[in-house]
C-alpha positions in Angstrom: 0.0 0.0 0.0 1.4 3.4 -0.9 2.5 5.5 2.1 -0.1 8.2 1.3 -3.0 5.7 1.4 -1.6 4.1 4.6 -1.6 7.5 6.3 -5.2 8.1 5.2 -6.2 4.8 6.7 -4.3 5.5 9.9 -5.9 9.0 10.2 -9.4 7.5 9.7 -8.9 4.9 12.4 -7.5 7.6 14.8 -10.5 9.7 14.2 -12.9 6.8 14.8 -11.0 5.7 18.0 -12.9 8.3 20.1 -16.2 7.8 21.8 -17.4 11.4 21.3 -16.7 11.4 17.6 -18.5 8.1 17.1 -21.5 9.5 18.9 -21.4 12.7 16.8 -21.5 10.6 13.6 -24.3 8.5 15.0 -26.4 11.7 15.8 -25.6 13.2 12.4 -26.7 10.0 10.6 -30.2 10.9 11.7 -30.1 14.5 10.3 -28.4 17.9 10.4 -27.7 19.5 13.8 -26.1 22.7 15.0 -23.1 22.8 17.3 -25.3 24.0 20.2 -27.7 21.1 19.7 -24.9 18.5 19.5 -23.4 20.0 22.7 -26.7 19.7 24.5 -27.3 16.1 23.4 -23.8 15.0 24.5 -23.6 17.2 27.6 -20.4 18.8 26.4 -19.2 22.4 25.9 -19.7 23.8 22.4 -15.9 24.5 21.9 -15.2 20.8 22.7 -17.8 19.7 20.2 -16.4 22.1 17.6 -12.9 20.6 18.1 -14.2 17.0 17.4 -16.2 18.2 14.4 -13.1 19.9 13.0 -11.3 16.5 13.1 -14.1 14.8 11.3 -14.3 17.6 8.7 -10.6 17.2 8.0 -11.5 13.7 6.8 -14.5 15.0 4.9 -16.7 12.8 7.1 -19.0 15.7 7.9 -20.1 18.8 6.0 -20.9 22.3 7.4 -23.0 25.3 6.4 -23.6 28.6 8.2 -26.7 30.6 8.9 -25.5 33.9 10.5 -23.4 32.8 13.5 -24.9 29.3 13.7 -23.0 26.4 12.2 -24.9 23.3 11.1 -23.2 20.0 10.4 -24.4 16.9 8.5 -23.0 13.4 7.9 -21.2 13.1 4.5 -22.6 9.7 3.6 -20.8 9.5 0.3 -17.4 9.8 1.9 -18.3 7.1 4.4 -19.3 4.8 1.6 -16.1 5.5 -0.4 -14.0 5.0 2.7 -15.6 1.7 3.3 -15.2 0.7 -0.3 -11.7 1.8 -0.9 -10.0 1.2 2.5 -12.0 -1.3 4.5 -11.7 -4.4 2.3 -9.8 -7.6 2.8 -7.6 -6.8 -0.2 -6.7 -3.3 1.1 -6.0 -4.5 4.6 -3.7 -7.2 3.2 -1.8 -4.6 1.4 -0.7 -3.1 4.7 2.1 -5.7 4.9 3.3 -5.6 1.3 6.2 -3.3 2.3 7.2 -5.8 5.0 7.1 -8.6 2.5 9.0 -6.5 -0.1 11.7 -5.7 2.3 12.2 -9.3 3.2 12.6 -10.2 -0.5 15.1 -7.4 -1.0 17.1 -8.6 1.9 17.2 -12.0 0.4 18.4 -10.5 -2.9 21.2 -8.7 -1.1 22.2 -11.9 0.7 22.3 -13.8 -2.6 24.4 -11.3 -4.5 26.6 -9.7 -1.8 29.6 -11.0 0.1 31.2 -8.7 2.6 29.9 -5.6 0.8 31.3 -6.9 -2.6 28.9 -7.7 -5.4 29.5 -11.3 -6.4 27.6 -11.0 -9.6 25.5 -8.3 -11.2 22.0 -9.7 -11.5 20.6 -10.2 -15.0 17.1 -9.7 -13.7 16.1 -6.0 -13.9 14.1 -6.2 -10.7 17.0 -7.8 -8.7 19.5 -5.4 -10.4 17.5 -2.5 -9.1 17.8 -3.8 -5.6 21.6 -3.8 -5.9 21.7 -0.4 -7.5 19.5 1.1 -4.8 21.9 -0.4 -2.2 24.9 1.2 -4.0 23.1 4.6 -3.9 23.4 4.6 -0.1 27.1 5.1 -0.4 26.5 8.6 -2.0 25.4 11.6 0.1 22.4 13.7 -0.9 23.3 17.3 -1.7 26.9 16.5 -2.6 28.6 16.7 -6.0 31.0 13.9 -7.2 33.4 13.9 -10.1 33.4 10.8 -12.3 36.6 9.6 -10.7 35.0 9.9 -7.2 32.0 7.9 -8.4 34.2 5.2 -9.9 36.2 5.0 -6.6 33.1 4.4 -4.6 31.7 1.8 -7.0 35.1 0.0 -7.4 35.0 -0.8 -3.7 32.0 -3.1 -4.5 32.6 -4.3 -8.1 35.2 -3.8 -10.8 32.9 -2.9 -13.6 32.4 0.7 -12.6 31.4 1.9 -16.1 28.5 -0.4 -16.3 27.2 0.3 -12.8 27.6 4.1 -13.4 25.6 3.9 -16.6 22.9 1.9 -15.0 22.6 4.3 -12.0 22.0 7.3 -14.3 19.8 5.4 -16.7 16.2 6.6 -17.2 14.9 3.3 -15.7 17.0 3.5 -12.5 17.3 7.3 -12.2 19.3 7.1 -9.0 22.2 9.4 -9.9 22.1 12.6 -12.0 24.9 13.7 -14.3 25.6 17.1 -15.8 28.7 19.2 -16.6 30.9 16.2 -15.7 29.5 16.1 -12.2 27.3 13.5 -10.5 24.9 13.7 -7.6 22.4 11.4 -5.8 18.8 12.1 -6.5 16.5 12.5 -3.5 15.0 9.3 -2.2 12.1 8.5 0.1 10.1 11.5 -1.2 7.1 12.0 -3.5 8.3 13.1 -7.0 6.0 13.5 -10.0 7.0 14.1 -13.6 4.9 16.7 -15.4 4.4 17.9 -19.0 2.4 21.0 -19.6 1.4 22.5 -22.9 2.3 26.2 -23.2 0.0 28.7 -24.9 2.0 28.3 -28.2 1.7 24.5 -27.9 5.4 23.9 -26.9 5.7 21.2 -24.3 7.2 22.2 -20.9 8.7 19.3 -19.0 9.6 19.1 -15.3 9.5 17.5 -11.9 7.5 18.3 -8.8 8.2 17.2 -5.3 6.2 17.9 -2.1 7.3 17.8 1.5 5.5 15.9 4.3 2.3 17.4 5.6 -0.7 19.0 4.1 -0.4 21.6 1.3 -0.4 24.1 -0.1 3.3 24.9 0.6 5.7 27.7 -0.1 7.3 26.6 -3.3 10.6 26.9 -5.1 10.1 27.1 -8.9 13.5 26.6 -10.6 14.1 27.3 -14.3 16.4 24.7 -15.9 18.2 25.2 -19.2 16.8 24.0 -22.5 16.3 23.0 -25.2 18.9 20.3 -25.3 17.9 19.0 -21.9 14.2 20.0 -22.1 13.2 16.4 -22.7 15.5 14.9 -20.1 14.9 14.2 -16.4 16.7 16.7 -14.2 16.6 17.5 -10.5 18.8 20.0 -8.8 21.4 18.7 -6.3 19.5 20.8 -3.7 16.0 19.5 -4.6 15.9 17.2 -1.5 17.1 20.1 0.7 14.1 22.2 -0.2 11.6 19.4 0.7 13.4 18.7 3.9 12.8 22.3 5.0 9.1 22.3 4.2 9.1 23.7 0.6 7.6 22.2 -2.4 10.0 22.1 -5.3 9.3 22.3 -9.1 12.0 22.4 -11.8 10.7 23.2 -15.2 12.7 22.8 -18.4 11.6 25.8 -20.5 13.1 25.9 -24.0 15.0 29.1 -23.5 18.1 29.3 -25.7 18.7 29.3 -29.4 18.2 25.9 -31.0 20.3 24.1 -33.6 18.2 22.4 -36.3 18.3 19.0 -34.6 17.1 20.6 -31.4 14.0 22.1 -33.0 12.5 18.9 -34.2 10.9 17.6 -30.9 8.9 20.8 -30.7 7.7 21.2 -34.3 4.4 19.5 -35.2 4.4 18.3 -38.8 1.0 19.4 -40.1 -1.0 18.4 -43.2 -3.4 20.4 -45.3 -6.2 19.4 -42.9 -4.3 20.9 -39.9 -4.0 24.7 -40.1 -0.3 25.8 -39.7 -1.4 28.1 -36.9 -1.9 25.1 -34.6 1.8 24.1 -34.9 4.1 25.0 -32.0 6.5 27.8 -32.6 10.1 26.8 -33.3 12.6 27.7 -30.5 14.0 30.4 -32.7 10.5 31.9 -33.2 9.9 31.8 -29.4 13.0 33.9 -28.5 14.4 35.9 -31.4 13.5 39.6 -31.2 11.7 39.3 -27.8 13.8 37.2 -25.4 11.7 36.6 -22.3 8.2 37.2 -23.6 7.2 33.6 -24.1 9.2 32.3 -21.2 7.5 34.6 -18.7 4.2 33.4 -19.9 5.4 29.8 -19.5 6.5 30.4 -15.9 3.2 32.1 -15.0 1.4 29.1 -16.5 3.4 26.6 -14.4 2.8 28.7 -11.3 -0.9 28.7 -11.9 -0.9 24.9 -12.4 1.0 24.4 -9.1 -1.6 26.6 -7.3 -4.6 24.8 -8.9 -3.1 21.4 -7.9 -3.0 22.5 -4.3 0.8 22.2 -4.2 1.9 25.9 -4.1 0.5 28.6 -1.8 -0.7 31.4 -4.0 1.5 34.1 -2.5 4.6 32.0 -1.7 6.2 31.0 -5.0 9.9 31.8 -5.2 11.4 31.9 -8.7 15.0 30.9 -9.2 17.5 30.4 -12.1 21.1 30.9 -13.2 22.7 32.7 -16.1 20.2 33.3 -18.9 17.5 32.0 -16.6 18.7 34.4 -13.9 17.9 37.3 -16.3 14.4 35.8 -16.7 14.0 35.8 -12.9 14.8 39.5 -12.7 12.6 40.3 -15.7 9.7 38.3 -14.2 10.0 40.2 -10.9 9.9 43.5 -12.8 7.2 42.7 -15.4 5.1 40.4 -13.2 5.6 42.1 -9.7 2.3 40.8 -8.3 3.0 37.2 -9.3 6.2 36.2 -7.5 6.9 36.1 -3.7 10.7 36.4 -4.2 13.5 35.8 -6.6 16.8 34.0 -6.5 19.2 34.6 -9.4 22.7 33.7 -10.2 25.0 35.5 -12.7 22.4 37.5 -14.5 22.5 39.9 -17.4 20.5 42.9 -16.1 21.2 45.2 -19.0 21.4 43.8 -22.6 22.9 47.0 -23.9 25.8 46.7 -21.4 26.1 43.1 -22.3 26.5 44.0 -26.0 29.2 46.6 -25.1 31.2 44.2 -22.9 30.9 40.9 -24.7 33.7 40.4 -27.3 31.6 37.6 -29.0 28.3 39.3 -29.7 26.8 36.3 -31.6 24.4 35.3 -29.0 23.0 38.7 -28.0 22.6 39.9 -31.7 20.9 36.6 -32.5 18.3 36.7 -29.7 17.5 40.4 -30.6 17.8 39.9 -34.3 20.2 42.8 -34.6 22.4 45.2 -32.9 21.3 47.9 -30.4 21.5 50.5 -33.2 19.0 48.4 -35.1 16.8 47.1 -32.2 17.3 49.7 -29.4 13.7 49.4 -28.2 13.8 45.6 -27.8 17.2 45.8 -26.0 15.6 48.2 -23.5 12.3 46.4 -23.2 13.7 43.0 -22.3 16.4 44.3 -19.9 15.5 43.7 -16.3 17.1 47.0 -15.3 14.3 48.8 -17.2 11.8 47.5 -14.6 13.7 48.2 -11.4 11.0 50.6 -10.3 8.4 47.9 -10.5 10.1 45.2 -8.4 8.3 44.5 -5.2 9.6 41.1 -4.1 12.7 40.4 -2.1 15.6 39.4 -4.4 18.8 37.5 -3.8 21.5 37.8 -6.5 24.8 35.9 -6.8 27.5 37.4 -9.1 31.2 36.4 -9.5 33.7 39.2 -9.0 35.4 38.1 -12.3 33.4 36.6 -15.1 33.9 37.7 -18.8 30.3 36.7 -19.7 28.4 38.1 -16.6 30.3 41.1 -15.4 30.1 42.5 -11.9 29.1 45.8 -13.4 25.8 44.1 -14.4 24.9 43.5 -10.8 26.2 46.8 -9.5 24.2 48.8 -12.0 21.1 46.9 -11.2 21.6 47.4 -7.5 22.0 51.1 -8.1 18.8 51.2 -10.1 16.9 49.5 -7.3 18.3 51.8 -4.7 17.2 54.9 -6.7 13.7 53.6 -6.2 14.1 52.8 -2.5 14.4 49.1 -3.1 17.0 46.6 -1.7 19.0 43.9 -3.3 20.6 41.0 -1.4 23.8 40.9 -3.5 26.4 38.1 -2.8 29.7 38.4 -4.6 31.5 35.2 -5.3 35.3 34.7 -5.5 34.9 31.6 -7.7 36.9 31.4 -10.9 35.1 31.0 -14.3 36.1 27.3 -14.2 33.8 26.7 -11.2 30.5 25.3 -12.5 27.1 26.6 -11.6 26.3 23.3 -9.9 29.2 23.7 -7.6 28.2 27.3 -6.8 24.7 26.2 -6.0 25.9 23.6 -3.5 28.5 25.9 -2.0 25.8 28.6 -1.4 23.1 26.4 0.0 23.2 27.9 3.5 22.8 31.4 2.0 19.8 30.2 0.0 18.2 28.6 3.0 18.7 31.7 5.2 17.2 33.9 2.5 14.0 31.9 2.1 13.6 31.3 5.8 13.6 35.1 6.3 10.7 35.5 3.9 7.3 36.2 5.4 4.8 34.2 3.5 
C-alpha cells in the first residue's frame, strides 16, 4: 500500500477511536444538527464539540453550512461509503504488509548477490539489479557533488565494472544518480516526486518534476528554471531538490526551452501538419519563441506553471519563489519587474541585467545579436524592453542575486548597475559576490551557497 494511502487509513482509524466522535457521527446520521444542539445532546461544551467536528471535517466525514453565527453539520454519507469501499476491504487490509514482504525479498536478494559488501555477480534480472543499484546509492550523500573519478572510486570498492554500474545508475529506468557538466549527484530518495508535462499557450511542451514535503499543502514553493532546449526532454533534478523538501518547501523544476536551437534541437517541438491541420496550430520553433523578444514567451510559460501548481494545491498562492542561473537568472529578474504581483521572491545567479551593457562588454556578440535579431543600433527598443534594469522601479519582491567578481560573460558591473537602479527607487538587493573562478560550474556554486539560499527563504514572510 502506498504511504499516502496508509496514512489516510491511519488517520481514519485515529478519528474513529474516540467515543465522542463516534456519537457525533451517530447523531448526524439521523439528520443535520447545530453545534449547540450537539453539545446539549452530548452534555459537552460547544468548543469541545467544535474541536471534534473539525477533526471529522478534515477527513471529509462531515459537512458544514452557516446561517449567520450558527454552524450546522451533517454526515457526508458518500465519503463514508467511499472509505468503506476503498479502504475497509480484505484486499486493502492485506496490502498493509506488502512493504514488509517486499523488504524481506530485497534482503534475500542482497544476501544472494553480496559477500562482505562486494557484489559477487550483477543480477541479470532487472528487478533484482534495481535492488543492488539502490543499495549502492546509499554510499552517496544527498546534496553533494561527485566527479566521475570519485563515483568510480566508490563503485570500485564493491565491483570492478564501474562503467556499467555508473551507466545503470544514471539510466532513465533507475534514475538514482544525475549527471551534468561532468558532475554526478544522488537524487532525493524517500520523497514523492512526480514528472509533469504542460502545454504552453503556443503549444510547446514544458517538462519538469515536482516534489512535495511531508504534511498538508499548499506549501511555499521553489520554482526553478532549468536550461533548454537540449535538456528539455531529459529528467533533471537539482542537487538541492531534496534540501528544499526537507525544509518544508515544495520544489518544481521546469525545463523551459530558452536558448537558441540548432536544427536537430528544434525537431521535438515542431508538429508536422498536413493540409487538414492549419499551420497556426503548430508550436513555434525555438527560434521563433525567442528571437526579437527574449523573455516574452518564457515569462508566460512560468506564470502558467505557477498557476498549475496553485490549482493542484501544491503551491501557496503568495509563496512561489522563482529561481534560475545565467540566462534563466535574467528571466527571474525580468519576471520580478514585469510580473511584480505574481512572485513572492526571486533567487538569481549570474544575470544579465542590461542587454545594452552586455553588448558593449561581450567580445563575442553572436548570442546577443541573435536573440534580438540585430544590434542595439537596429533594435534599441527591444534591448531596453527586455532588460531587467528597465523595470527596477516595479520590483516588489525580495531578491537574492549571486555574481562572481570576475566573469567575462556576466560582469560584476551588471549586478552593480542593477543594485544602483533598485536603490534609486528605494528598493534593496541582497547581493552576494563570489570569488569563484570561471572554471567553477554553476552546480558547484549552488551547492556551496546552499546555506545562503536557506537563510534567504527562511527570512521571507509568506
